[in-house]
NUNURO-300224 format. One line per 4 residues: number of its first residue (from 1); their letters; for each residue x, y, z negated of N, C-alpha, C, CB. Coordinates in steps of 0.001 Angstrom, whole numbers, plus 500000, padded with zeros to 6 digits. Glycine has a CB too. Layout:
N
NUM	a	X Y Z X Y Z X Y Z X Y Z ~ ... $
END
This chain:
301
1	xxxx	584633 385401 896914 584886 384631 895665 585985 385323 894849 585307 383140 895994 ~ 586999 385865 895543 588140 386320 894810 588020 387782 894497 589394 386047 895566 ~ 587993 388076 893219 587940 389428 892695 589347 389734 892150 586813 389584 891574 ~ 590034 390657 892719 591430 390889 892371 591564 391327 890918 592044 391941 893298 $
5	xxxx	590628 392123 890464 590717 392560 889022 590575 391362 888112 589605 393623 888670 ~ 589647 390462 888392 589507 389255 887567 590757 388401 887627 588299 388434 888016 ~ 591292 388290 888819 592599 387522 888924 593645 388214 888099 593103 387404 890424 ~ 593700 389480 888102 594736 390161 887355 594527 389963 885802 594735 391682 887734 $
9	xxxx	593271 389982 885390 592951 389716 883982 593347 388301 883645 591447 389943 883689 ~ 593002 387322 884577 593316 385924 884300 594832 385739 884161 592758 385010 885420 ~ 595596 386395 885029 597077 386261 884897 597561 386760 883587 597798 387007 885998 ~ 596950 387856 883024 597367 388344 881711 597028 387351 880647 596725 389677 881395 $
13	xxxx	595833 386709 880763 595434 385678 879764 596372 384488 879834 593966 385205 879998 ~ 596638 384029 881041 597534 382855 881194 598945 383125 880690 597601 382433 882659 ~ 599393 384400 880905 600781 384746 880496 600909 384778 879003 601206 386103 881072 ~ 599867 385186 878283 599922 385287 876843 599339 384066 876103 599201 386517 876419 $
17	xxxx	598413 383350 876803 597744 382215 876197 596684 382675 875210 598753 381311 875506 ~ 596316 383932 875312 595384 384469 874299 594523 385598 874892 596172 384994 873060 ~ 593244 385502 874686 592308 386550 875125 592619 387860 874400 590830 386121 874863 ~ 592843 387751 873134 593088 388964 872274 594368 389643 872734 593200 388580 870728 $
21	xxxx	595466 388892 872992 596692 389524 873371 596593 390086 874767 597832 388559 873270 ~ 595889 389438 875692 595689 389973 877006 594883 391245 876991 595032 388971 877863 ~ 593854 391294 876124 593044 392485 875963 593956 393668 875507 591886 392221 874926 ~ 594844 393392 874531 595657 394484 874023 596612 394983 875139 596460 394024 872758 $
25	xxxx	597168 394079 875932 598105 394462 877010 597413 395241 878107 598766 393225 877609 ~ 596102 394879 878347 595372 395548 879430 594579 396738 878969 594455 394589 880098 ~ 594599 396980 877637 593804 398038 876992 592320 397839 877275 594254 399434 877481 ~ 591863 396564 877231 590474 396181 877346 590041 395669 875951 590264 395083 878484 $
29	xxxx	588745 395468 875782 588277 394754 874654 588333 393258 874852 586915 395174 874336 ~ 588472 392467 873864 588425 391009 874039 587175 390523 874711 588552 390335 872726 ~ 586020 391184 874380 584784 390815 874994 584778 391016 876516 583685 391592 874374 ~ 585408 392142 876988 585531 392392 878357 586393 391349 879098 586074 393731 878533 $
33	xxxx	587488 391009 878459 588393 389963 879021 587655 388623 879108 589692 389806 878137 ~ 586946 388251 878045 586219 386983 878054 585147 386983 879139 585583 386718 876682 ~ 584492 388096 879392 583481 388172 880437 584132 387958 881781 582745 389518 880403 ~ 585282 388583 882027 585979 388434 883324 586409 387002 883578 587202 389346 883380 $
37	xxxx	586995 386383 882565 587504 385000 882821 586374 383974 882926 588471 384569 881695 ~ 585285 384206 882193 584136 383350 882319 583472 383420 883738 583129 383727 881246 ~ 583389 384650 884258 582832 384870 885578 583784 384206 886635 582646 386429 885849 ~ 585103 384375 886463 586051 383809 887374 585927 382277 887345 587480 384266 887021 $
41	xxxx	585810 381666 886173 585758 380226 886083 584465 379748 886781 585818 379756 884585 ~ 583379 380446 886649 582121 380046 887295 582286 380126 888805 580935 380943 886825 ~ 582985 381152 889291 583200 381303 890720 584065 380174 891270 583842 382650 891016 ~ 585083 379819 890551 586001 378755 890925 585263 377400 890943 587207 378713 889945 $
45	xxxx	584417 377224 889945 583651 375945 889887 584432 374781 889256 583225 375539 891296 ~ 585474 375063 888560 586238 374042 887844 586890 374716 886619 587328 373371 888789 ~ 587179 373944 885622 587712 374543 884299 589077 375194 884482 587842 373421 883174 ~ 589189 376388 884092 590485 377108 884040 591063 377106 882634 590318 378563 884527 $
49	xxxx	590159 376922 881663 590602 376895 880265 589568 376118 879406 590793 378364 879718 ~ 589984 375730 878250 589126 375057 877289 589231 375721 875959 589475 373593 877171 ~ 588131 375779 875210 588149 376280 873861 589004 375347 872992 586710 376407 873306 ~ 589897 375944 872191 590713 375174 871287 590830 375920 869979 592093 374894 871888 $
53	xxxx	590036 375515 868994 589963 376208 867722 589424 377608 867969 591350 376254 867023 ~ 590147 378615 867541 589832 380018 867753 590389 380509 869050 590353 380857 866626 ~ 591211 379735 869714 591870 380229 870941 591420 379479 872132 593369 380136 870836 ~ 592212 379455 873194 591923 378721 874406 593133 377882 874818 591520 379681 875531 $
57	xxxx	592906 376915 875594 593953 376037 876207 593847 376140 877694 593808 374537 875760 ~ 594927 376536 878365 594923 376684 879810 595022 375361 880510 596042 377570 880247 ~ 594116 375089 881454 594180 373862 882201 595265 373979 883313 592784 373532 882804 ~ 595589 372813 883874 596569 372801 884948 596104 373679 886100 596821 371371 885432 $
61	xxxx	594835 373603 886462 594338 374517 887526 594476 375964 887127 592870 374223 887853 ~ 594158 376261 885898 594255 377664 885424 595684 378175 885512 593750 377784 883969 ~ 596609 377296 885168 598036 377699 885206 598503 377901 886696 598940 376591 884480 ~ 598065 376960 887526 598476 377064 888934 597833 378330 889548 598054 375764 889744 $
65	xxxx	596628 378570 889208 595945 379779 889792 596672 381061 889383 594439 379857 889321 ~ 597075 381111 888097 597832 382306 887635 599187 382380 888312 598020 382281 886094 ~ 599855 381288 888454 601210 381321 889077 601159 381669 890560 601910 379963 888906 ~ 600282 380910 891259 600211 381071 892717 599634 382404 893204 599394 379971 893281 $
69	xxxx	598834 382989 892293 598211 384309 892704 599216 385413 892631 596993 384675 891803 ~ 600404 385208 892118 601369 386270 892136 601692 386695 893537 602605 385858 891428 ~ 601640 385742 894466 601892 386037 895878 600830 386986 896428 601923 384736 896706 ~ 599567 386828 895928 598465 387667 896358 598767 389099 896003 597143 387216 895726 $
73	xxxx	599185 389351 894796 599418 390723 894359 600627 391322 895017 599575 390781 892870 ~ 601604 390491 895325 602773 390990 896027 602326 391396 897472 603933 389886 896052 ~ 601426 390620 898071 600945 390960 899437 600078 392226 899366 600118 389758 900068 ~ 599221 392287 898371 598431 393519 898220 599271 394782 898050 597517 393384 897043 $
77	xxxx	600348 394639 897324 601295 395753 897124 601919 396140 898458 602408 395369 896097 ~ 602277 395164 899298 602811 395461 900593 601791 396165 901455 603284 394210 901259 ~ 600544 395749 901398 599459 396396 902204 599293 397866 901702 598052 395574 902066 ~ 599343 398059 900382 599240 399457 899870 600399 400284 900465 599287 399493 898264 $
81	xxxx	601597 399721 900428 602751 400472 900942 602639 400737 902428 604038 399723 900657 ~ 602119 399737 903186 601965 399905 904606 601038 401035 904906 601472 398648 905241 ~ 599837 401034 904274 598865 402100 904502 599395 403441 904073 597581 401808 903774 ~ 600080 403429 902924 600654 404675 902398 601687 405251 903379 601311 404426 901013 $
85	xxxx	602448 404334 904000 603478 404776 904905 602877 405486 906119 604326 403597 905345 ~ 601745 404941 906612 601081 405564 907786 600386 406885 907397 600036 404577 908403 ~ 599914 406946 906191 599235 408182 905754 600275 409322 905552 598432 407924 904417 ~ 601424 408956 905074 602477 409941 904757 603795 409442 905368 602621 410151 903185 $
89	xxxx	603906 409550 906681 605098 409011 907353 606371 409588 906817 605029 409264 908824 ~ 606366 410887 906588 607608 411564 906188 607502 412140 904816 607964 412654 907162 ~ 606420 411771 904051 606251 412348 902753 606016 411282 901722 605129 413328 902756 ~ 606949 410959 900877 606735 409947 899849 605784 410465 898794 608060 409530 899209 $
93	xxxx	605125 409515 898083 604119 409831 897106 604421 409149 895799 602755 409441 897601 ~ 604328 409870 894703 604563 409386 893380 603231 409412 892589 605660 410233 892685 ~ 602706 408229 892350 601438 408104 891568 601795 407967 890099 600568 406859 892046 ~ 601212 408866 889288 601475 408844 887847 600123 408783 887108 602313 410113 887401 $
97	xxxx	600090 407936 886108 598895 407883 885276 599326 408164 883823 598165 406480 885407 ~ 598620 409020 883151 598948 409438 881769 597714 409930 881068 600026 410537 881759 ~ 597815 410279 879803 596708 410807 879086 596725 412337 879063 596702 410258 877698 ~ 595622 412950 878664 595379 414367 878900 596477 415239 878326 594053 414771 878315 $
101	xxxx	596817 415056 877027 597782 415939 876409 599135 415839 877039 597887 415654 874965 ~ 599549 414685 877485 600846 414557 878181 600820 415320 879514 601189 413054 878429 ~ 599707 415091 880233 599566 415827 881518 599568 417319 881387 598312 415430 882194 ~ 599017 417840 880267 598854 419236 880056 600156 419870 879551 597725 419478 879089 $
105	xxxx	600896 419185 878657 601998 419856 877945 603407 419390 878344 601825 419650 876474 ~ 603513 418174 878916 604872 417703 879182 605049 417507 880690 605166 416376 878411 ~ 604028 416999 881390 604175 416615 882799 604580 417767 883697 602893 416031 883302 ~ 604052 418981 883529 604486 420095 884427 606013 420295 884467 603828 421408 883974 $
109	xxxx	606660 420242 883266 608059 420410 883270 608824 419324 883960 608511 420532 881938 ~ 608318 418102 883815 608956 416956 884477 608835 417076 886006 608317 415624 883990 ~ 607615 417404 886449 607393 417528 887897 608235 418651 888483 605907 417778 888196 ~ 608342 419733 887741 609199 420845 888227 610635 420450 888433 609156 421994 887264 $
113	xxxx	611153 419688 887520 612501 419217 887603 612681 418255 888795 612889 418541 886299 ~ 611745 417288 888955 611864 416335 890043 611697 417023 891374 610846 415224 889895 ~ 610766 417948 891439 610507 418597 892723 611683 419445 893260 609292 419467 892589 ~ 612512 419877 892339 613691 420619 892804 614612 419840 893697 614459 421098 891651 $
117	xxxx	614767 418541 893400 615612 417651 894198 614809 416913 895257 616321 416651 893299 ~ 613465 416876 895117 612662 416138 896038 611450 417049 896452 612195 414770 895389 ~ 611739 418091 897211 610693 419073 897550 609608 418564 898389 611266 420203 898219 ~ 609776 417421 899109 608735 416912 900003 607898 415880 899318 609336 416329 901259 $
121	xxxx	608105 415627 898012 607451 414572 897291 605996 415067 896921 608301 414175 895997 ~ 605064 414214 897122 603676 414479 896674 603400 413768 895335 602645 414003 897762 ~ 602837 414460 894391 602523 413892 893102 601009 413634 892978 603010 414825 891983 ~ 600592 412414 892719 599246 412102 892432 599114 411785 890958 598766 410962 893292 $
125	xxxx	598288 412521 890224 598157 412461 888791 596816 411980 888355 598423 413773 888202 ~ 596786 410842 887606 595528 410218 887193 595515 410182 885686 595360 408783 887796 ~ 594251 410056 885125 594099 409794 883724 593978 408288 883467 592887 410535 883184 ~ 594629 407796 882382 594471 406368 882056 593911 406211 880664 595812 405621 882172 $
129	xxxx	593406 407202 880045 592633 407089 878769 591350 407881 878970 593463 407641 877494 ~ 590192 407269 878711 590003 405902 878261 590365 404831 879249 588631 405718 877878 ~ 590407 403612 878827 590889 402489 879718 590065 402372 880984 590840 401131 878968 ~ 588817 402772 880927 587941 402645 882129 588449 403520 883212 586476 403007 881817 $
133	xxxx	589301 404500 882970 589820 405324 884073 590980 404770 884805 590195 406615 883578 ~ 591539 403603 884324 592682 403032 884994 592310 402444 886314 593324 402002 884144 ~ 593014 402944 887346 592780 402480 888715 593899 401595 889232 592609 403660 889637 ~ 595003 401526 888536 596100 400630 888949 596964 401229 890089 595516 399278 889402 $
137	xxxx	597947 400461 890536 598801 400840 891599 599652 402093 891322 597989 401043 892788 ~ 599832 402476 890098 600643 403642 889763 602099 403167 889605 600116 404351 888445 ~ 602981 404078 890078 604404 403765 889905 604867 404041 888461 605254 404588 890901 ~ 604246 405075 887891 604589 405471 886540 603347 405494 885694 605279 406830 886522 $
141	xxxx	603397 404888 884520 602290 404993 883518 602843 405485 882196 601568 403612 883313 ~ 602244 406540 881679 602558 407040 880343 601428 406680 879446 602806 408563 880332 ~ 601659 405876 878380 600603 405348 877563 600961 405522 876062 600354 403860 877913 ~ 599863 405590 875286 600045 405637 873805 599867 404222 873262 599008 406639 873112 $
145	xxxx	600714 403906 872234 600577 402666 871554 600346 402893 870056 601796 401811 871792 ~ 599692 401954 869398 599581 401924 867978 600721 401162 867430 598280 401340 867537 ~ 601668 401778 866695 602868 401085 866261 602564 399827 865402 603743 402049 865476 ~ 601472 399912 864628 601143 398754 863765 600704 397584 864555 600072 399102 862777 $
149	xxxx	600244 397767 865799 599761 396680 866607 600785 396073 867512 598646 397128 867397 ~ 601996 396583 867473 603070 395999 868296 603172 396624 869682 602855 394510 868441 ~ 604194 396138 870418 604462 396686 871744 603461 396147 872809 605912 396350 872156 ~ 603212 396991 873797 602340 396563 874926 603252 396558 876168 601047 397554 875125 $
153	xxxx	603219 395419 876872 604005 395302 878108 603013 395110 879271 605048 394091 878027 ~ 603072 395952 880222 602226 395820 881439 602882 394924 882403 601951 397172 882101 ~ 602034 394138 883144 602571 393173 884107 603390 393882 885201 601420 392357 884744 ~ 604576 393324 885478 605489 393774 886544 605858 395241 886371 604851 393557 887927 $
157	xxxx	605958 395712 885108 606426 397031 884793 607437 396968 883677 605276 397932 884425 ~ 608343 397900 883663 609373 397975 882554 608937 399041 881577 610840 398311 883111 ~ 608918 398687 880322 608504 399593 879198 609734 400347 878657 607812 398764 878020 ~ 609537 401715 878598 610587 402601 878046 609931 403493 876996 611282 403475 879185 $
161	xxxx	610244 403316 875724 609719 404214 874691 610220 405646 874892 610116 403709 873295 ~ 609367 406645 874760 609767 408027 874934 609905 408733 873571 608751 408762 875822 ~ 608830 408711 872764 608922 409422 871469 607771 408969 870579 608887 410986 871666 ~ 607916 409162 869308 606853 408965 868294 606184 410291 868046 607422 408379 866953 $
165	xxxx	604882 410333 868048 604084 411559 867989 603235 411547 866693 603165 411690 869268 ~ 603624 412344 865730 602852 412391 864456 601609 413225 864630 603709 412968 863296 ~ 600653 413064 863729 599314 413737 863834 599258 414883 862840 598124 412722 863560 ~ 598429 415908 863172 598146 416995 862327 596670 417210 862302 598874 418220 862761 $
169	xxxx	596196 417873 861253 594759 418225 861219 594608 419625 861702 594151 418075 859797 ~ 593558 419863 862486 593335 421220 863052 592057 421731 862362 593185 421203 864691 ~ 592145 422911 861808 591060 423553 861099 590855 424992 861613 591341 423549 859584 ~ 589655 425522 861443 589396 426898 861907 589998 427882 860897 587847 427157 862086 $
173	xxxx	590199 429136 861339 590666 430166 860459 589644 430354 859295 590881 431489 861253 ~ 590187 430555 858119 589280 430730 856953 589032 429377 856248 587908 431356 857412 ~ 589385 428298 856850 589213 426994 856166 590172 426943 854968 589487 425779 857160 ~ 589766 426234 853934 590573 426199 852684 591962 425633 852887 589863 425378 851626 $
177	xxxx	592174 424870 853980 593500 424282 854185 594267 425058 855241 593384 422804 854593 ~ 593686 426094 855809 594373 426785 856958 595721 427396 856555 593463 427912 857531 ~ 595925 427781 855331 597171 428418 854968 598171 427420 854302 596879 429592 854026 ~ 597777 426167 854204 598666 425162 853600 599683 424680 854628 597849 423961 853048 $
181	xxxx	600821 424247 854161 601885 423693 855048 601635 422234 855262 603309 423906 854451 ~ 601060 421569 854305 600674 420117 854503 599539 419768 853525 601937 419129 854264 ~ 598816 418767 853886 597645 418307 853111 597667 416784 853028 596302 418804 853760 ~ 597440 416182 851864 597312 414766 851811 596057 414296 852598 597254 414314 850354 $
185	xxxx	596227 413188 853230 595162 412677 854098 593841 412497 853372 595579 411367 854702 ~ 593915 412043 852112 592729 411771 851350 591875 413027 851131 593110 411165 850033 ~ 592442 414194 851216 591718 415418 850967 590695 415742 852018 592658 416530 850849 ~ 590744 415036 853143 589735 415227 854222 588627 414209 854153 590393 415148 855593 $
189	xxxx	588536 413454 853089 587553 412403 853000 586114 412950 853158 587704 411675 851671 ~ 585819 414075 852591 584481 414687 852592 584265 415671 853711 584235 415374 851297 ~ 585223 415846 854608 585059 416785 855702 584164 416197 856843 586448 417175 856253 ~ 583570 417051 857683 582936 416615 858844 584033 416472 859975 581793 417604 859224 $
193	xxxx	584144 415247 860494 585181 414963 861484 584624 415131 862855 585746 413562 861315 ~ 585429 415727 863714 585199 415744 865178 586253 414799 865764 585310 417242 865809 ~ 585759 413646 866295 586685 412722 866913 586875 413096 868373 586189 411277 866779 ~ 588188 412984 868783 588466 413430 870184 588629 412206 871130 589782 414325 870228 $
197	xxxx	588440 410996 870581 588573 409817 871377 587396 408862 871098 589920 409139 871098 ~ 586270 409171 871771 585060 408423 871495 585086 406985 872001 583906 409128 872090 ~ 586161 406617 872787 586248 405282 873380 587135 404376 872524 586796 405362 874823 ~ 587507 404798 871344 588305 403959 870432 589570 403484 871155 587467 402729 869921 $
201	xxxx	590251 404356 871795 591543 403992 872367 592655 404004 871353 591886 404912 873487 ~ 593917 403820 871839 595062 403726 870908 595207 404970 870021 596357 403513 871696 ~ 594999 406147 870550 595208 407341 869768 594176 407456 868621 595139 408566 870676 ~ 592958 406970 868860 591944 406945 867823 592212 405855 866799 590580 406753 868435 $
205	xxxx	592731 404721 867271 593027 403625 866332 594100 404016 865329 593469 402377 867093 ~ 595008 404844 865694 595981 405371 864731 595357 406058 863568 596899 406310 865393 ~ 594315 406860 863873 593592 407562 862816 592796 406613 861996 592692 408617 863385 ~ 592252 405554 862594 591541 404517 861863 592466 403846 860839 590971 403472 862838 $
209	xxxx	593654 403553 861273 594648 402943 860342 594956 403913 859170 595989 402585 861117 ~ 595125 405184 859498 595461 406131 858426 594291 406294 857388 595813 407515 859057 ~ 593079 406320 857915 591919 406362 857029 591855 405138 856136 590641 406478 857836 ~ 592119 403986 856729 592126 402758 855879 593187 402794 854861 592303 401521 856705 $
213	xxxx	594363 403302 855207 595462 403376 854255 595136 404319 853105 596734 403825 854953 ~ 594408 405392 853473 594036 406398 852462 592828 405937 851591 593696 407742 853166 ~ 592128 404905 852125 591029 404336 851328 589683 404942 851554 591339 404454 849918 ~ 589413 405430 852783 588076 405984 853063 587754 405794 854556 588003 407512 852664 $
217	xxxx	586434 405962 854860 586010 406000 856194 585590 407435 856599 584890 405018 856388 ~ 585989 407910 857709 585709 409308 858087 584212 409470 858393 586573 409735 859329 ~ 583694 410689 858076 582316 411003 858350 582294 411769 859707 581672 411852 857161 ~ 582032 411061 860769 582118 411647 862092 580856 412512 862361 582274 410525 863172 $
221	xxxx	581089 413788 862681 580009 414679 863081 579784 414612 864527 580283 416079 862686 ~ 580889 414454 865309 580766 414446 866768 581937 413652 867310 580736 415905 867366 ~ 581773 413095 868521 582840 412374 869194 582934 412923 870662 582565 410791 869162 ~ 584124 413138 871118 584401 413719 872406 585268 412826 873254 585048 415044 872242 $
225	xxxx	585361 413098 874535 586218 412362 875444 587634 412937 875500 585610 412355 876826 ~ 587813 414156 875018 589187 414739 875084 589359 415742 873966 589457 415429 876471 ~ 590581 416165 873770 590915 417081 872676 590410 418489 872923 592406 417113 872465 ~ 590221 418892 874189 589740 420216 874477 588312 420454 873910 589761 420441 875983 $
229	xxxx	587462 419485 874134 586061 419614 873624 586084 419552 872092 585119 418463 874212 ~ 586931 418678 871499 587019 418585 870056 587507 419955 869470 587989 417412 869650 ~ 588483 420580 870035 589005 421857 869557 587942 422978 869665 590268 422240 870360 ~ 587120 422852 870664 586050 423940 870852 585042 423788 869730 585292 423830 872299 $
233	xxxx	584749 422548 869272 583791 422411 868161 584417 422827 866887 583278 420991 868037 ~ 585686 422556 866720 586381 422972 865423 586459 424494 865370 587872 422349 865312 ~ 586733 425147 866544 586743 426601 866560 585408 427241 866233 587187 427071 867880 ~ 584370 426449 866414 582995 426952 866095 582618 426598 864653 581929 426343 867088 $
237	xxxx	583578 426169 863883 583416 425833 862460 582405 424704 862228 582980 427070 861685 ~ 582452 423725 863160 581552 422576 862976 582232 421392 862316 580988 422144 864304 ~ 583524 421466 862110 584245 420336 861426 585746 420523 861659 583764 418897 861979 ~ 586455 419378 861345 587948 419412 861558 588206 418194 862447 588827 419349 860134 $
241	xxxx	589411 418223 863055 589801 417143 863895 591295 416817 863631 589541 417496 865380 ~ 591637 415539 863754 593021 415102 863581 593549 414688 864918 593140 413948 862561 ~ 594635 415402 865366 595163 415219 866698 596614 414906 866648 594927 416426 867539 ~ 597169 414217 867667 598611 414069 867775 599238 415497 867896 598990 413151 869026 $
245	xxxx	600480 415615 867432 601165 416915 867497 601194 417434 868899 602579 416815 866961 ~ 601353 416521 869899 601427 416977 871280 600175 417788 871682 601599 415774 872215 ~ 599029 417417 871132 597799 418132 871427 597614 419421 870634 596649 417241 871177 ~ 598528 419697 869673 598365 420899 868875 599381 421995 869177 598444 420546 867443 $
249	xxxx	600202 421766 870224 601296 422678 870542 600815 424011 871096 602226 422034 871529 ~ 599603 424000 871767 599080 425240 872382 597621 425363 871983 599239 425233 873962 ~ 597402 425720 870706 596034 425798 870252 595380 427116 870661 595978 425629 868752 ~ 594084 427050 870891 593325 428326 871156 593311 429235 869994 591897 428045 871544 $
253	xxxx	593128 430500 870177 593052 431445 869023 591999 431039 868037 592761 432866 869500 ~ 592279 431297 866747 591281 430984 865687 591475 429605 865092 589865 431086 866245 ~ 592502 428852 865513 592716 427524 864961 594117 427376 864318 592528 426479 866060 ~ 594224 426548 863310 595499 426301 862669 595724 424787 862603 595546 426943 861247 $
257	xxxx	596933 424380 862778 597322 422950 862658 598150 422761 861395 598137 422468 863921 ~ 597792 421830 860580 598447 421580 859301 598970 420177 859285 597492 421812 858123 ~ 600218 419981 858778 600789 418675 858699 600053 417814 857685 602243 418772 858355 ~ 600125 416484 857900 599437 415534 857024 600463 414736 856233 598521 414585 857842 $
261	xxxx	600085 414266 855072 600953 413372 854252 600106 412235 853746 601625 414139 853045 ~ 600725 411190 853293 600129 410098 852534 598831 409548 853180 599836 410574 851119 ~ 598901 408916 854352 600042 408676 855186 600145 409745 856301 599960 407271 855783 ~ 601186 409632 857027 601373 410461 858271 600994 409571 859441 602895 411013 858431 $
265	xxxx	599875 409819 860148 599530 408987 861299 600589 409192 862374 598103 409329 861843 ~ 600863 408154 863138 601845 408206 864157 601521 407329 865340 603135 407839 863603 ~ 601556 407816 866571 601420 407002 867721 602742 407002 868463 600276 407484 868599 ~ 602910 405994 869294 604135 405866 870088 603804 406146 871557 604771 404439 869920 $
269	xxxx	604568 406974 872229 604363 407310 873599 605400 406599 874420 604415 408813 873815 ~ 604915 405804 875415 605796 404897 876159 605559 405107 877617 605564 403417 875775 ~ 606666 405017 878365 606621 405120 879835 606758 403733 880466 607748 406062 880356 ~ 605918 403388 881403 606022 402120 882125 606369 402432 883593 604676 401288 882017 $
273	xxxx	607375 401740 884153 607763 401972 885529 607615 400685 886326 609204 402501 885608 ~ 606944 400754 887476 606713 399556 888278 608063 399036 888754 605763 399850 889488 ~ 608325 397773 888484 609661 397178 888742 610052 397328 890221 609672 395666 888342 ~ 609169 397038 891140 609547 396956 892533 609891 398319 893102 608441 396327 893333 $
277	xxxx	609513 399398 892404 609797 400767 892878 610805 401483 892005 608518 401581 892934 ~ 611351 400795 890989 612240 401507 889992 613526 401997 890688 612624 400539 888770 ~ 613905 401414 891814 615190 401807 892466 615021 403084 893342 615727 400619 893356 ~ 613817 403541 893607 613616 404657 894489 614156 405944 893790 612093 404790 894867 $
281	xxxx	614797 406792 894583 615494 407940 894023 614485 408871 893280 616241 408720 895160 ~ 613300 409113 893748 612370 409954 893095 611772 409328 891833 611308 410313 894037 ~ 611662 407967 891799 611269 407348 890577 612311 407424 889522 610917 405971 890812 ~ 613592 407218 889928 614716 407367 888935 614759 408770 888417 616098 407006 889565 $
285	xxxx	614532 409756 889329 614561 411168 888886 613450 411491 887859 614416 412100 890109 ~ 612311 410923 888073 611144 411113 887178 611508 410532 885776 609826 410391 887783 ~ 612076 409332 885799 612421 408694 884507 613404 409490 883737 612970 407317 884715 ~ 614431 409985 884408 615425 410867 883762 614802 412102 883196 616499 411263 884737 $
289	xxxx	614014 412755 884035 613369 414020 883650 612440 413806 882465 612585 414617 884837 ~ 611736 412718 882422 610809 412439 881342 611538 412302 880024 610017 411183 881635 ~ 612630 411562 880051 613387 411342 878778 614026 412648 878304 614502 410246 878968 ~ 614431 413525 879220 615006 414783 878844 613963 415805 878389 615787 415326 879984 $
293	xxxx	612734 415714 878936 611723 416732 878671 611051 416596 877267 610658 416660 879758 ~ 610998 415379 876757 610167 415242 875581 610769 415961 874396 609957 413790 875253 ~ 612078 416052 874292 612675 416742 873152 612370 418232 873204 614189 416512 873118 ~ 612319 418783 874390 612011 420204 874589 610600 420539 874208 612244 420598 876015 $
297	xxxx	609684 419702 874572 608260 419974 874342 607738 419572 873046 607475 419340 875328 ~ 608443 418902 872214 607903 418442 870953 608427 419265 869776 608233 416980 870754 ~ 608872 420477 870089 609292 421428 869007 608032 422178 868574 610445 422463 869507 ~ 607792 422144 867257 606621 422818 866686 606730 424327 866942 606500 422523 865152 $
301	x	605687 424949 867448 605702 426372 867717 605753 427165 866406 604472 426771 868544 $
END
C-alpha cells in the first residue's frame, strides 16, 4: 500500500498546501503531482484532500499522514546509513547530484580540494536534470533555479545560493554574429534554435522567459538532452543555441560564444545540503570548497 515516493510527494503538498508549489519544489509537473496524490488517496481509501476553488484543502487525515510519515523517512534514512556502513566500513561516501555543466566544469576542482583532506572518501556523482533522473538520498544537490519563479527549498535540506549564471548564444565560425561582442536577444528571432534542454527544466525555462520578454517564440530546429549534443549540431552549422555561461567556458573548436543583451537570461545555481549530515567533516569541506570554487571557474576565457 505504501509507496515512499508518493508519501514524499504528499508531504510536499501538505507542507505547501498547493499542488503547483509542491511541483515546483520537487521539480515535477503539477500533473505528475496530482497523479501521485490521487493514487495515494485511492490506496488509503479515505479523503486526504478536497477540491477548494482552484486549490485543495487538506483533511485531518491528510495532515496526520503527512506529519506522522516523517518518522518513516527518518527510519528509511537510518536503514540507508546502516547498509552503507556495512558496505563501506572504513570508507565514507559522499553522494552528489548536479547537472551536466556543473559536473564537467566545476565539480572536479571541488572534489580535488576535498580529497586532499579526505583521501579515503568515495564520491558518487549523479545527474539531477532532467527531473526524472533524481534518485534521492543525496547529501549534496546542486540545482538550477529560475529567478523569476522564486526560491526552491527541498525537504530536510538547507539551501545555499552559489552564483548567478548568465546566458550566451553559441554560433559557428563564419556566422554573422561570431565576431560581435554582444547581440540583442531579439536579433535571434529568425534563427534556427537548437534547444539543449528538451525536458523543459529550469535552465530551459530561463530562455523561455527571455524570449517572452523579447516578444517572440523561438523556432526550434532540434532539442537535445544535454549541451554537448546541442553544441555538436551548432558546430555542424545547423542552428544556434543559447546556453548558460558555465556551459560555454570550454567550447569545441569552430564555435564562438557571444554575450546577450535586452534581456540577459540568468539562472541561479544553488547548493542543497541534507540537514542530518551537514555536521560531517567531509560535507562541511565540500560546502566550503564549492563556495570557493565558483569564483575561479566563472571567469570568461
